[in-house]
C-alpha angles and dihedrals in degrees: 000000000000123000121208129200107218148182124185108281122016099042095045088058088058091045088056087066095041090056090067095050105039135048102255089233086065092060124085122178125197105202134203114248099176090102093057119121143163115251124181089345094307130108119243118197099171100180094046090049094051091053093042093048091048092057091043089054093235100101118126096234092183087073102015092231137073130022123305115257092003121164128227104211095127094045092050094047091049088055090052088051092053099259105126112195112190090206115066103224118191121228098249091040089052090053089061090049091049092050093048092047091053092048091051092047088053089058102261118146116245087245091056093045091050092050091050093050091047091051092051092048093048094246111161099182118088111255113189133182111229090236140359093224125086117261124161135193116226129180120220114233136165087263091056132262115338129195110251092239091055091049096047104031105028097036096026090229091296094132125097109243128200103185148355122236135180118218124202140146090233131006110280119253123202114247121252088242091057094049092047090051090055092046091051093050131101088215142345124235120204100205128217094271126133106295093211106042102021110031105024093059088057092047090050092061109103111255099023099094092045091051093048091054088063093059140053107265128202118190127193119205117229091207133092105189109320094331129083119229088243142347134030098304095126096057091041093051091053091048088049090056095252134117111260096239144077087277089058090048091050090052089061094049100031098111093048107041129093096175123026117194124202129177122272088238095049115123095201117102115220118173113240095007120141119229120221136153101270098168099110100191094154143010093272093055090049090051093049093052091046091052091050092050093049089050089054091050101042101023094229 
């Protein structure tokens, strides 16, 4: 089994290739939940949903979020009724949020709710929240702290940020299921997701770093030069006090990683790093990178 650490865009592109090479039951994914929020009484877990929808073969891969060919009747009617949601949630996507919210209100752990949703959507891979406790990423702006979803979705990242903070009532602890998935794995792959808002929240959960040190770890940089393949990683890295590059990414993972992969076009120089084509612009590119990573892990 291989366990992946994932956010909502870069790593799922890699998982798209892995699906074709591994039995899905041999894939476990520990997913960032620090971007979760409640919206109109329903629980959004965007990174979990992207991974779950990918394995359920319903993900809208033109956007890498939401459900393919979804409709927006409820969202549009809410707007007419004066309820302005800054995230456009599709009708079938909203049904998942409603179901998860009800499960959580009944006292289920997020891990249990995710397992129930996966079972109902015929997902055979193991999709695991990083923690069952609530932890949220905020960015610090001149207007005050702002939820990451508001920064990225409502304002499209067009806000100057000065810092990145994690809020929680108590420090997050990795679930037993997440630790057991790592312990049962042949290797762990840190995918090319945002190092600040997708991967670091997972690494900050008590128990994760210690578990990773017991296993071979491969990490894939999301940067090509000083620019990420997608998303606001550059601005977030600077606000996090790190260089916005593969070198900055490596500085976050340095004590955990056995193999660090950067893109063949990357201008950063990192001693010992392996260069592969990480720009997964289509299914074939995802498959090629997945094959190369499996060769590194299994030597075949």
